[in-house]
C-alpha positions in Angstrom: 46.7 -46.2 26.6 48.4 -46.8 23.3 48.1 -49.9 21.0 51.2 -51.7 22.4 50.0 -51.2 25.9 46.6 -52.5 25.0 48.1 -55.6 23.3 50.2 -56.2 26.5 47.1 -56.0 28.7 45.2 -58.4 26.4 48.2 -60.8 26.5 48.2 -60.8 30.3 44.5 -61.2 30.8 44.0 -63.8 28.0 47.1 -65.8 28.8 48.6 -65.2 25.3 52.0 -64.1 24.1 52.4 -60.4 23.4 52.9 -61.2 19.7 49.7 -63.2 19.5 47.7 -60.6 21.4 49.1 -57.9 19.0 48.1 -60.0 16.1 44.5 -60.5 17.5 44.2 -56.7 18.1 45.3 -55.9 14.6 42.8 -58.4 13.1 40.0 -56.8 15.2 40.9 -53.3 14.1 41.3 -54.4 10.5 37.8 -55.9 10.6 36.2 -52.8 12.1 38.0 -50.6 9.6 37.0 -52.8 6.7 33.4 -53.0 7.7 33.0 -49.2 8.4 34.8 -48.4 5.1 32.0 -50.4 3.3 29.4 -48.1 4.9 28.2 -50.7 7.5 27.9 -50.1 11.2 29.9 -52.0 13.8 28.1 -52.5 17.1 29.8 -54.0 20.1 27.1 -54.5 22.7 28.0 -52.7 26.0 31.0 -51.0 24.5 29.6 -48.9 21.7 29.0 -48.5 18.0 31.1 -47.2 15.1 28.9 -45.6 12.4 29.4 -43.8 9.1 28.0 -40.3 9.0 27.6 -38.1 6.0 28.4 -34.4 6.1 26.6 -32.2 3.7 28.4 -29.7 1.5 28.6 -26.3 3.2 30.1 -22.9 2.7 33.2 -22.0 4.7 35.6 -19.1 4.8 39.3 -19.0 3.8 41.0 -17.9 7.1 43.8 -16.0 5.2 41.7 -14.1 2.7 38.2 -14.2 4.2 36.7 -15.2 0.9 33.9 -17.8 1.0 34.6 -21.3 -0.3 32.6 -24.4 -0.8 33.5 -27.4 1.5 32.5 -30.6 -0.4 30.2 -33.2 1.2 32.2 -36.0 2.9 31.8 -39.1 5.1 33.2 -39.5 8.6 33.3 -42.1 11.3 31.4 -41.6 14.5 31.6 -43.5 17.8 28.6 -43.7 20.1 29.5 -45.2 23.5 27.3 -48.0 24.9 25.6 -47.9 28.3 28.1 -50.1 30.0 31.0 -47.9 28.9 29.2 -44.7 29.9 28.4 -46.2 33.3 32.1 -47.2 33.8 33.3 -43.7 33.1 30.9 -42.1 35.6 
């Protein structure tokens, strides 16, 4: 399911116009993005949690030359599904 399809499903279930549902979906995604970008976790009980994880610097290998190179430390976003979501997928 893509974003427009999700917005259409929200519109149908919540008795909203597609434009209004798309606007609501954009606001939700913007809030999640903004909160996670500040380093804070977003937890949606039953659905899951978005968290920031830090990756340590490590040594890698250039695939073309085989020479070692240093991969710098970085941050990434992780999603941990909640119990209700896990149960629904089973």
